N, CA, C and O atoms as CSV, one atom per row, in Angstrom:
chain,resi,resn,atom,element,x,y,z
A,1,MET,N,N,30.811,52.623,-30.498
A,1,MET,CA,C,31.799,52.531,-29.446
A,1,MET,C,C,31.442,53.542,-28.351
A,1,MET,O,O,31.164,54.706,-28.643
A,2,LEU,N,N,31.450,53.105,-27.125
A,2,LEU,CA,C,31.152,53.954,-25.979
A,2,LEU,C,C,32.437,54.600,-25.467
A,2,LEU,O,O,33.477,53.949,-25.366
A,3,SER,N,N,32.349,55.882,-25.148
A,3,SER,CA,C,33.508,56.604,-24.632
A,3,SER,C,C,33.102,57.364,-23.377
A,3,SER,O,O,31.951,57.780,-23.238
A,4,THR,N,N,34.054,57.541,-22.465
A,4,THR,CA,C,33.799,58.291,-21.235
A,4,THR,C,C,34.981,59.206,-20.930
A,4,THR,O,O,36.102,58.993,-21.393
A,5,GLY,N,N,34.692,60.215,-20.145
A,5,GLY,CA,C,35.731,61.103,-19.627
A,5,GLY,C,C,35.280,61.587,-18.270
A,5,GLY,O,O,34.092,61.837,-18.067
A,6,ILE,N,N,36.196,61.722,-17.344
A,6,ILE,CA,C,35.879,62.203,-16.000
A,6,ILE,C,C,37.014,63.100,-15.526
A,6,ILE,O,O,38.178,62.884,-15.862
A,7,ASP,N,N,36.653,64.108,-14.740
A,7,ASP,CA,C,37.685,64.975,-14.174
A,7,ASP,C,C,37.194,65.529,-12.845
A,7,ASP,O,O,35.997,65.743,-12.652
A,8,ILE,N,N,38.117,65.753,-11.947
A,8,ILE,CA,C,37.841,66.368,-10.649
A,8,ILE,C,C,38.871,67.465,-10.419
A,8,ILE,O,O,40.036,67.320,-10.789
A,9,ILE,N,N,38.442,68.554,-9.812
A,9,ILE,CA,C,39.343,69.668,-9.543
A,9,ILE,C,C,38.967,70.314,-8.216
A,9,ILE,O,O,37.801,70.323,-7.823
A,10,GLU,N,N,39.960,70.846,-7.542
A,10,GLU,CA,C,39.712,71.593,-6.309
A,10,GLU,C,C,39.194,72.984,-6.662
A,10,GLU,O,O,39.801,73.691,-7.466
A,11,ILE,N,N,38.087,73.369,-6.069
A,11,ILE,CA,C,37.491,74.672,-6.329
A,11,ILE,C,C,38.462,75.789,-5.972
A,11,ILE,O,O,38.536,76.793,-6.679
A,12,GLU,N,N,39.196,75.627,-4.899
A,12,GLU,CA,C,40.157,76.646,-4.456
A,12,GLU,C,C,41.214,76.922,-5.525
A,12,GLU,O,O,41.667,78.058,-5.666
A,13,ARG,N,N,41.604,75.909,-6.268
A,13,ARG,CA,C,42.602,76.079,-7.331
A,13,ARG,C,C,42.076,77.021,-8.417
A,13,ARG,O,O,42.800,77.895,-8.893
A,14,ILE,N,N,40.813,76.837,-8.802
A,14,ILE,CA,C,40.208,77.715,-9.803
A,14,ILE,C,C,40.039,79.118,-9.234
A,14,ILE,O,O,40.291,80.106,-9.924
A,15,LYS,N,N,39.616,79.208,-7.985
A,15,LYS,CA,C,39.442,80.518,-7.343
A,15,LYS,C,C,40.757,81.295,-7.338
A,15,LYS,O,O,40.778,82.476,-7.686
A,16,LYS,N,N,41.846,80.648,-6.948
A,16,LYS,CA,C,43.153,81.306,-6.914
A,16,LYS,C,C,43.583,81.753,-8.308
A,16,LYS,O,O,44.140,82.839,-8.470
A,17,THR,N,N,43.327,80.925,-9.304
A,17,THR,CA,C,43.704,81.269,-10.677
A,17,THR,C,C,42.904,82.464,-11.177
A,17,THR,O,O,43.459,83.370,-11.799
A,18,ILE,N,N,41.597,82.468,-10.904
A,18,ILE,CA,C,40.762,83.603,-11.312
A,18,ILE,C,C,41.205,84.873,-10.594
A,18,ILE,O,O,41.300,85.933,-11.214
A,19,ASN,N,N,41.475,84.778,-9.302
A,19,ASN,CA,C,41.904,85.963,-8.550
A,19,ASN,C,C,43.269,86.471,-9.017
A,19,ASN,O,O,43.546,87.668,-8.947
A,20,ARG,N,N,44.105,85.573,-9.487
A,20,ARG,CA,C,45.447,85.977,-9.936
A,20,ARG,C,C,45.432,86.546,-11.356
A,20,ARG,O,O,46.064,87.569,-11.621
A,21,TYR,N,N,44.710,85.886,-12.272
A,21,TYR,CA,C,44.759,86.264,-13.685
A,21,TYR,C,C,43.502,86.973,-14.190
A,21,TYR,O,O,43.520,87.554,-15.275
A,22,GLY,N,N,42.419,86.935,-13.426
A,22,GLY,CA,C,41.198,87.666,-13.764
A,22,GLY,C,C,40.629,87.359,-15.131
A,22,GLY,O,O,40.513,86.202,-15.537
A,23,ASN,N,N,40.273,88.437,-15.840
A,23,ASN,CA,C,39.615,88.290,-17.138
A,23,ASN,C,C,40.486,87.598,-18.183
A,23,ASN,O,O,39.965,86.955,-19.094
A,24,LYS,N,N,41.778,87.720,-18.061
A,24,LYS,CA,C,42.676,87.046,-19.010
A,24,LYS,C,C,42.427,85.531,-18.980
A,24,LYS,O,O,42.327,84.895,-20.029
A,25,PHE,N,N,42.330,84.968,-17.793
A,25,PHE,CA,C,42.038,83.541,-17.639
A,25,PHE,C,C,40.595,83.243,-18.060
A,25,PHE,O,O,40.349,82.337,-18.855
A,26,LEU,N,N,39.657,84.006,-17.525
A,26,LEU,CA,C,38.240,83.745,-17.806
A,26,LEU,C,C,37.950,83.757,-19.302
A,26,LEU,O,O,37.280,82.859,-19.813
A,27,ASN,N,N,38.447,84.759,-20.000
A,27,ASN,CA,C,38.163,84.891,-21.430
A,27,ASN,C,C,38.898,83.873,-22.296
A,27,ASN,O,O,38.508,83.639,-23.440
A,28,ARG,N,N,39.947,83.274,-21.768
A,28,ARG,CA,C,40.654,82.222,-22.508
A,28,ARG,C,C,39.975,80.868,-22.357
A,28,ARG,O,O,40.036,80.037,-23.263
A,29,ILE,N,N,39.320,80.641,-21.203
A,29,ILE,CA,C,38.765,79.326,-20.888
A,29,ILE,C,C,37.259,79.243,-21.097
A,29,ILE,O,O,36.759,78.227,-21.579
A,30,TYR,N,N,36.539,80.283,-20.746
A,30,TYR,CA,C,35.073,80.237,-20.701
A,30,TYR,C,C,34.436,81.113,-21.767
A,30,TYR,O,O,34.976,82.152,-22.146
A,31,SER,N,N,33.267,80.670,-22.246
A,31,SER,CA,C,32.497,81.470,-23.192
A,31,SER,C,C,31.819,82.614,-22.439
A,31,SER,O,O,31.746,82.606,-21.211
A,32,GLU,N,N,31.334,83.578,-23.181
A,32,GLU,CA,C,30.618,84.700,-22.573
A,32,GLU,C,C,29.387,84.212,-21.807
A,32,GLU,O,O,29.083,84.720,-20.728
A,33,LYS,N,N,28.678,83.223,-22.367
A,33,LYS,CA,C,27.496,82.668,-21.695
A,33,LYS,C,C,27.878,81.995,-20.383
A,33,LYS,O,O,27.165,82.124,-19.388
A,34,GLU,N,N,28.996,81.279,-20.372
A,34,GLU,CA,C,29.448,80.620,-19.149
A,34,GLU,C,C,29.836,81.648,-18.087
A,34,GLU,O,O,29.509,81.487,-16.911
A,35,ILE,N,N,30.526,82.694,-18.503
A,35,ILE,CA,C,30.923,83.747,-17.562
A,35,ILE,C,C,29.689,84.418,-16.978
A,35,ILE,O,O,29.618,84.641,-15.770
A,36,ASP,N,N,28.722,84.739,-17.820
A,36,ASP,CA,C,27.482,85.357,-17.338
A,36,ASP,C,C,26.764,84.444,-16.349
A,36,ASP,O,O,26.288,84.903,-15.311
A,37,TYR,N,N,26.685,83.150,-16.670
A,37,TYR,CA,C,26.014,82.195,-15.780
A,37,TYR,C,C,26.728,82.127,-14.430
A,37,TYR,O,O,26.090,82.225,-13.381
A,38,CYS,N,N,28.035,81.960,-14.457
A,38,CYS,CA,C,28.790,81.827,-13.203
A,38,CYS,C,C,28.706,83.104,-12.370
A,38,CYS,O,O,28.581,83.037,-11.147
A,39,HIS,N,N,28.774,84.248,-13.012
A,39,HIS,CA,C,28.695,85.525,-12.291
A,39,HIS,C,C,27.307,85.778,-11.713
A,39,HIS,O,O,27.155,86.625,-10.833
A,40,SER,N,N,26.292,85.060,-12.192
A,40,SER,CA,C,24.945,85.227,-11.643
A,40,SER,C,C,24.808,84.550,-10.282
A,40,SER,O,O,23.818,84.764,-9.583
A,41,LYS,N,N,25.783,83.745,-9.904
A,41,LYS,CA,C,25.773,83.034,-8.626
A,41,LYS,C,C,26.418,83.890,-7.538
A,41,LYS,O,O,27.340,84.657,-7.815
A,42,SER,N,N,25.934,83.760,-6.305
A,42,SER,CA,C,26.539,84.526,-5.208
A,42,SER,C,C,27.988,84.097,-4.973
A,42,SER,O,O,28.822,84.915,-4.588
A,43,ASN,N,N,28.286,82.825,-5.203
A,43,ASN,CA,C,29.649,82.309,-5.137
A,43,ASN,C,C,29.929,81.643,-6.491
A,43,ASN,O,O,29.535,80.495,-6.701
A,44,PRO,N,N,30.595,82.339,-7.402
A,44,PRO,CA,C,30.772,81.804,-8.754
A,44,PRO,C,C,31.811,80.695,-8.887
A,44,PRO,O,O,31.827,79.987,-9.894
A,45,TYR,N,N,32.676,80.533,-7.891
A,45,TYR,CA,C,33.818,79.627,-8.044
A,45,TYR,C,C,33.442,78.156,-8.228
A,45,TYR,O,O,34.061,77.495,-9.062
A,46,PRO,N,N,32.469,77.604,-7.504
A,46,PRO,CA,C,32.083,76.222,-7.789
A,46,PRO,C,C,31.564,76.029,-9.215
A,46,PRO,O,O,31.822,75.000,-9.838
A,47,SER,N,N,30.836,77.016,-9.727
A,47,SER,CA,C,30.321,76.920,-11.102
A,47,SER,C,C,31.450,76.983,-12.122
A,47,SER,O,O,31.447,76.237,-13.101
A,48,TYR,N,N,32.415,77.870,-11.896
A,48,TYR,CA,C,33.582,77.909,-12.783
A,48,TYR,C,C,34.355,76.593,-12.716
A,48,TYR,O,O,34.750,76.045,-13.745
A,49,ALA,N,N,34.567,76.094,-11.505
A,49,ALA,CA,C,35.359,74.867,-11.334
A,49,ALA,C,C,34.691,73.671,-11.997
A,49,ALA,O,O,35.358,72.878,-12.661
A,50,VAL,N,N,33.384,73.533,-11.823
A,50,VAL,CA,C,32.711,72.371,-12.390
A,50,VAL,C,C,32.694,72.449,-13.917
A,50,VAL,O,O,32.733,71.416,-14.586
A,51,ARG,N,N,32.636,73.654,-14.473
A,51,ARG,CA,C,32.717,73.796,-15.922
A,51,ARG,C,C,34.125,73.497,-16.427
A,51,ARG,O,O,34.293,72.912,-17.497
A,52,PHE,N,N,35.128,73.896,-15.664
A,52,PHE,CA,C,36.499,73.543,-16.034
A,52,PHE,C,C,36.659,72.014,-16.032
A,52,PHE,O,O,37.235,71.443,-16.959
A,53,ALA,N,N,36.146,71.365,-14.990
A,53,ALA,CA,C,36.212,69.903,-14.918
A,53,ALA,C,C,35.479,69.275,-16.095
A,53,ALA,O,O,35.935,68.268,-16.637
A,54,ALA,N,N,34.348,69.854,-16.501
A,54,ALA,CA,C,33.591,69.314,-17.632
A,54,ALA,C,C,34.387,69.425,-18.932
A,54,ALA,O,O,34.356,68.516,-19.761
A,55,LYS,N,N,35.088,70.522,-19.106
A,55,LYS,CA,C,35.915,70.696,-20.300
A,55,LYS,C,C,37.037,69.653,-20.323
A,55,LYS,O,O,37.322,69.054,-21.360
A,56,GLU,N,N,37.660,69.448,-19.176
A,56,GLU,CA,C,38.711,68.425,-19.073
A,56,GLU,C,C,38.132,67.023,-19.311
A,56,GLU,O,O,38.754,66.196,-19.978
A,57,ALA,N,N,36.948,66.763,-18.767
A,57,ALA,CA,C,36.305,65.460,-18.977
A,57,ALA,C,C,36.003,65.250,-20.459
A,57,ALA,O,O,36.178,64.148,-20.979
A,58,TYR,N,N,35.548,66.309,-21.144
A,58,TYR,CA,C,35.290,66.182,-22.572
A,58,TYR,C,C,36.584,65.904,-23.339
A,58,TYR,O,O,36.588,65.099,-24.270
A,59,ILE,N,N,37.670,66.556,-22.962
A,59,ILE,CA,C,38.950,66.317,-23.632
A,59,ILE,C,C,39.349,64.846,-23.488
A,59,ILE,O,O,39.867,64.252,-24.434
A,60,LYS,N,N,39.114,64.260,-22.324
A,60,LYS,CA,C,39.409,62.842,-22.123
A,60,LYS,C,C,38.465,61.973,-22.943
A,60,LYS,O,O,38.886,60.986,-23.547
A,61,TYR,N,N,37.187,62.342,-22.961
A,61,TYR,CA,C,36.189,61.636,-23.774
A,61,TYR,C,C,36.581,61.684,-25.250
A,61,TYR,O,O,36.456,60.693,-25.969
A,62,ASN,N,N,37.054,62.842,-25.685
A,62,ASN,CA,C,37.399,63.105,-27.081
A,62,ASN,C,C,38.810,62.639,-27.436
A,62,ASN,O,O,39.219,62.734,-28.593
A,63,GLU,N,N,39.557,62.137,-26.447
A,63,GLU,CA,C,40.935,61.685,-26.623
A,63,GLU,C,C,41.846,62.816,-27.098
A,63,GLU,O,O,42.706,62.619,-27.956
A,64,GLY,N,N,41.641,64.009,-26.522
A,64,GLY,CA,C,42.483,65.158,-26.821
A,64,GLY,C,C,41.666,66.347,-27.294
A,64,GLY,O,O,40.462,66.234,-27.524
A,65,LEU,N,N,42.320,67.476,-27.435
A,65,LEU,CA,C,41.640,68.676,-27.917
A,65,LEU,C,C,41.311,68.591,-29.404
A,65,LEU,O,O,40.288,69.112,-29.850
A,66,ASN,N,N,42.173,67.939,-30.164
A,66,ASN,CA,C,41.939,67.724,-31.595
A,66,ASN,C,C,41.509,68.995,-32.317
A,66,ASN,O,O,40.490,69.013,-33.008
A,67,GLY,N,N,42.289,70.050,-32.153
A,67,GLY,CA,C,42.028,71.298,-32.846
A,67,GLY,C,C,41.080,72.249,-32.132
A,67,GLY,O,O,40.839,73.355,-32.615
A,68,LEU,N,N,40.546,71.842,-31.002
A,68,LEU,CA,C,39.650,72.702,-30.235
A,68,LEU,C,C,40.451,73.511,-29.226
A,68,LEU,O,O,41.592,73.177,-28.908
A,69,ASN,N,N,39.840,74.578,-28.728
A,69,ASN,CA,C,40.392,75.243,-27.561
A,69,ASN,C,C,39.326,75.192,-26.464
A,69,ASN,O,O,38.189,74.795,-26.719
A,70,PHE,N,N,39.686,75.587,-25.271
A,70,PHE,CA,C,38.764,75.449,-24.137
A,70,PHE,C,C,37.456,76.205,-24.361
A,70,PHE,O,O,36.398,75.738,-23.941
A,71,LYS,N,N,37.512,77.369,-25.017
A,71,LYS,CA,C,36.294,78.138,-25.251
A,71,LYS,C,C,35.351,77.440,-26.232
A,71,LYS,O,O,34.148,77.701,-26.221
A,72,ASP,N,N,35.883,76.559,-27.078
A,72,ASP,CA,C,35.037,75.811,-28.017
A,72,ASP,C,C,34.152,74.803,-27.295
A,72,ASP,O,O,33.118,74.389,-27.819
A,73,ILE,N,N,34.557,74.411,-26.101
A,73,ILE,CA,C,33.810,73.463,-25.275
A,73,ILE,C,C,32.989,74.282,-24.296
A,73,ILE,O,O,33.539,74.955,-23.425
A,74,GLU,N,N,31.667,74.224,-24.440
A,74,GLU,CA,C,30.805,75.095,-23.650
A,74,GLU,C,C,29.733,74.285,-22.924
A,74,GLU,O,O,29.129,73.375,-23.493
A,75,ILE,N,N,29.513,74.629,-21.669
A,75,ILE,CA,C,28.477,73.996,-20.859
A,75,ILE,C,C,27.341,74.995,-20.707
A,75,ILE,O,O,27.531,76.106,-20.212
A,76,ARG,N,N,26.168,74.584,-21.136
A,76,ARG,CA,C,24.957,75.394,-20.979
A,76,ARG,C,C,23.949,74.562,-20.195
A,76,ARG,O,O,24.034,73.335,-20.156
A,77,ASN,N,N,23.010,75.238,-19.583
A,77,ASN,CA,C,21.942,74.546,-18.866
A,77,ASN,C,C,20.638,74.726,-19.637
A,77,ASN,O,O,20.360,75.807,-20.155
A,78,ASN,N,N,19.834,73.651,-19.710
A,78,ASN,CA,C,18.525,73.809,-20.325
A,78,ASN,C,C,17.589,74.486,-19.333
A,78,ASN,O,O,18.008,74.839,-18.230
A,79,GLN,N,N,16.330,74.672,-19.708
A,79,GLN,CA,C,15.380,75.400,-18.864
A,79,GLN,C,C,15.138,74.717,-17.525
A,79,GLN,O,O,14.682,75.366,-16.584
A,80,ASN,N,N,15.428,73.429,-17.416
A,80,ASN,CA,C,15.270,72.695,-16.156
A,80,ASN,C,C,16.567,72.612,-15.351
A,80,ASN,O,O,16.596,72.004,-14.281
A,81,GLY,N,N,17.630,73.217,-15.860
A,81,GLY,CA,C,18.906,73.219,-15.154
A,81,GLY,C,C,19.848,72.091,-15.540
A,81,GLY,O,O,20.970,72.020,-15.038
A,82,LYS,N,N,19.401,71.203,-16.432
A,82,LYS,CA,C,20.258,70.087,-16.859
A,82,LYS,C,C,21.417,70.610,-17.700
A,82,LYS,O,O,21.199,71.381,-18.635
A,83,PRO,N,N,22.651,70.201,-17.381
A,83,PRO,CA,C,23.784,70.659,-18.178
A,83,PRO,C,C,23.817,69.967,-19.543
A,83,PRO,O,O,23.547,68.772,-19.664
A,84,LEU,N,N,24.153,70.750,-20.552
A,84,LEU,CA,C,24.294,70.249,-21.918
A,84,LEU,C,C,25.658,70.670,-22.430
A,84,LEU,O,O,26.175,71.720,-22.049
A,85,LEU,N,N,26.233,69.859,-23.284
A,85,LEU,CA,C,27.563,70.107,-23.822
A,85,LEU,C,C,27.446,70.605,-25.262
A,85,LEU,O,O,26.784,69.984,-26.094
A,86,TYR,N,N,28.091,71.725,-25.540
A,86,TYR,CA,C,28.137,72.296,-26.879
A,86,TYR,C,C,29.586,72.393,-27.329
A,86,TYR,O,O,30.461,72.784,-26.556
A,87,ILE,N,N,29.835,72.035,-28.578
A,87,ILE,CA,C,31.155,72.160,-29.170
A,87,ILE,C,C,31.018,73.118,-30.348
A,87,ILE,O,O,30.278,72.854,-31.296
A,88,LYS,N,N,31.746,74.239,-30.273
A,88,LYS,CA,C,31.672,75.291,-31.296
A,88,LYS,C,C,30.221,75.665,-31.597
A,88,LYS,O,O,29.846,75.849,-32.755
A,89,GLY,N,N,29.403,75.776,-30.536
A,89,GLY,CA,C,28.022,76.217,-30.677
A,89,GLY,C,C,27.018,75.154,-31.051
A,89,GLY,O,O,25.824,75.444,-31.129
A,90,LYS,N,N,27.467,73.912,-31.288
A,90,LYS,CA,C,26.553,72.828,-31.664
A,90,LYS,C,C,26.419,71.840,-30.514
A,90,LYS,O,O,27.408,71.419,-29.914
A,91,LYS,N,N,25.163,71.478,-30.216
A,91,LYS,CA,C,24.905,70.544,-29.118
A,91,LYS,C,C,25.503,69.179,-29.442
A,91,LYS,O,O,25.307,68.638,-30.530
A,92,LYS,N,N,26.228,68.642,-28.482
A,92,LYS,CA,C,26.872,67.341,-28.623
A,92,LYS,C,C,25.934,66.256,-28.119
A,92,LYS,O,O,25.270,66.433,-27.098
A,93,LYS,N,N,25.877,65.139,-28.825
A,93,LYS,CA,C,25.016,64.029,-28.425
A,93,LYS,C,C,25.766,63.128,-27.455
A,93,LYS,O,O,26.267,62.066,-27.824
A,94,CYS,N,N,25.830,63.571,-26.221
A,94,CYS,CA,C,26.425,62.778,-25.156
A,94,CYS,C,C,25.800,63.260,-23.855
A,94,CYS,O,O,25.158,64.309,-23.810
A,95,SER,N,N,25.994,62.489,-22.810
A,95,SER,CA,C,25.477,62.865,-21.492
A,95,SER,C,C,26.595,63.481,-20.678
A,95,SER,O,O,27.751,63.065,-20.758
A,96,ILE,N,N,26.228,64.482,-19.891
A,96,ILE,CA,C,27.196,65.129,-19.019
A,96,ILE,C,C,26.572,65.271,-17.640
A,96,ILE,O,O,25.400,65.622,-17.505
A,97,SER,N,N,27.362,64.995,-16.631
A,97,SER,CA,C,26.910,65.142,-15.256
A,97,SER,C,C,27.931,65.974,-14.494
A,97,SER,O,O,29.136,65.734,-14.579
A,98,LEU,N,N,27.431,66.960,-13.745
A,98,LEU,CA,C,28.280,67.862,-12.977
A,98,LEU,C,C,27.889,67.801,-11.515
A,98,LEU,O,O,26.712,67.658,-11.186
A,99,SER,N,N,28.874,67.911,-10.635
A,99,SER,CA,C,28.595,67.956,-9.201
A,99,SER,C,C,29.747,68.641,-8.495
A,99,SER,O,O,30.878,68.658,-8.981
A,100,HIS,N,N,29.436,69.207,-7.335
A,100,HIS,CA,C,30.516,69.770,-6.529
A,100,HIS,C,C,30.149,69.716,-5.056
A,100,HIS,O,O,28.977,69.723,-4.677
A,101,SER,N,N,31.186,69.660,-4.247
A,101,SER,CA,C,31.054,69.751,-2.794
A,101,SER,C,C,31.626,71.119,-2.415
A,101,SER,O,O,31.807,71.971,-3.284
A,102,ARG,N,N,31.908,71.334,-1.155
A,102,ARG,CA,C,32.527,72.599,-0.755
A,102,ARG,C,C,33.945,72.736,-1.287
A,102,ARG,O,O,34.419,73.849,-1.515
A,103,LYS,N,N,34.628,71.606,-1.485
A,103,LYS,CA,C,36.037,71.651,-1.857
A,103,LYS,C,C,36.332,71.237,-3.294
A,103,LYS,O,O,37.279,71.744,-3.895
A,104,ASN,N,N,35.541,70.327,-3.855
A,104,ASN,CA,C,35.863,69.748,-5.155
A,104,ASN,C,C,34.706,69.856,-6.132
A,104,ASN,O,O,33.541,69.933,-5.743
A,105,ALA,N,N,35.058,69.859,-7.416
A,105,ALA,CA,C,34.082,69.819,-8.496
A,105,ALA,C,C,34.433,68.637,-9.388
A,105,ALA,O,O,35.608,68.371,-9.642
A,106,VAL,N,N,33.412,67.928,-9.865
A,106,VAL,CA,C,33.628,66.745,-10.683
A,106,VAL,C,C,32.659,66.767,-11.867
A,106,VAL,O,O,31.535,67.257,-11.758
A,107,ALA,N,N,33.114,66.229,-12.991
A,107,ALA,CA,C,32.278,66.139,-14.184
A,107,ALA,C,C,32.555,64.822,-14.902
A,107,ALA,O,O,33.677,64.315,-14.907
A,108,VAL,N,N,31.500,64.288,-15.506
A,108,VAL,CA,C,31.581,63.058,-16.287
A,108,VAL,C,C,30.905,63.294,-17.630
A,108,VAL,O,O,29.820,63.871,-17.698
A,109,VAL,N,N,31.554,62.845,-18.693
A,109,VAL,CA,C,30.977,62.878,-20.046
A,109,VAL,C,C,30.953,61.444,-20.527
A,109,VAL,O,O,31.946,60.726,-20.413
A,110,ILE,N,N,29.808,61.022,-21.070
A,110,ILE,CA,C,29.682,59.661,-21.568
A,110,ILE,C,C,28.802,59.662,-22.823
A,110,ILE,O,O,27.814,60.393,-22.901
A,111,GLY,N,N,29.169,58.848,-23.781
A,111,GLY,CA,C,28.355,58.758,-24.988
A,111,GLY,C,C,29.020,57.893,-26.032
A,111,GLY,O,O,30.137,57.410,-25.852
A,112,GLY,N,N,28.317,57.712,-27.115
A,112,GLY,CA,C,28.844,56.932,-28.233
A,112,GLY,C,C,29.724,57.781,-29.116
A,112,GLY,O,O,29.533,58.992,-29.230
A,113,LYS,N,N,30.679,57.143,-29.733
A,113,LYS,CA,C,31.562,57.818,-30.697
A,113,LYS,C,C,31.619,56.970,-31.953
A,113,LYS,O,O,31.499,55.746,-31.905
A,114,ASN,N,N,31.803,57.644,-33.075
A,114,ASN,CA,C,31.920,56.926,-34.364
A,114,ASN,C,C,33.230,56.197,-34.456
A,114,ASN,O,O,33.502,55.542,-35.463
């Protein structure tokens, strides 16, 4: 069975949330690797937003959190920059696509499910 999930978010919304709640928000939503990756960018907010969208897209793909929390859903990049989806540290066999403009970030997760 094929399953998909998609999500879009305004980058400004994530920026405002990070500026308001700081590390409390970051540490609840993102893994240490994700935080390090986003902070390596001159403007980290699009990277945070697109990862948030990817987590939401995975939740839709997965038909709910089903016992997971946001930190269990992790986006890593391979050596070529391709995004990969990890759940509780294990690579998930699905495709993920991330993109953002100046204002919005979007993510799609697609793959087979048992």
